[in-house]
C-alpha positions, 0 to 999 in steps of 0.5 A: 132851334127846333128841327121839327121836319127832321123829327117828324121824319124820324117819327114816321120811320117809328111808325112804319116799324110800329105798323109793322109789328101790329100787322105781323101780331095781328096775323100771329107771326113769329114774336121774335121777328115782331119784337125787333120791330117793336124795339125799332119803333121805340128807338127811332121814336126816342131819336126824333127827340134828338132830331128835334132838339138838333143834337147829335143822334147817338149810334146806340140801340140802348133804349135806356140811354135814349130814354134818359136823355129824352126824359129831360123834355118828355114825361115818360115817368110811367115808362118803367126801366124793366120794360125799356130793358126788355124791349132793348134786349129784343135787338140784341137777342132776337136778331141772330141765333145763339145763347141769348136768343129766346121766343117772346110770348105773345102776351109780352109782345102785346105789352111792349107794343102798348109801351111803344105806342104810349112812347110814340104818342107822347113824343109826337105830342112833344114835337107838335106842341113844342 
């Protein structure tokens, strides 16, 4: 049985992360910080589908793994694997200093924000219409 209430809670948290990314981007804030919020928005949105379906939500930050499950129910065929890997990598590379750290370009951040909006919109539509 679908759990719309829990799924909408996950989406609410995803929307907060996306709103934070949008606000920080509008204020020309550090792109590495924005990137983490973009990743978190997408991760939480994808996990909303697990919540809706009543399945155990995996403890992973890999958007590729989450996407493979979600695409069984939500049409995301135009979301490229490259974009998912790029956004997923933000969580690993931007959180701490080290050899993988980099500062994403502003245009890359704006692109990934658009991808996040697209994913969230489709998941929201799936949960609300199902």
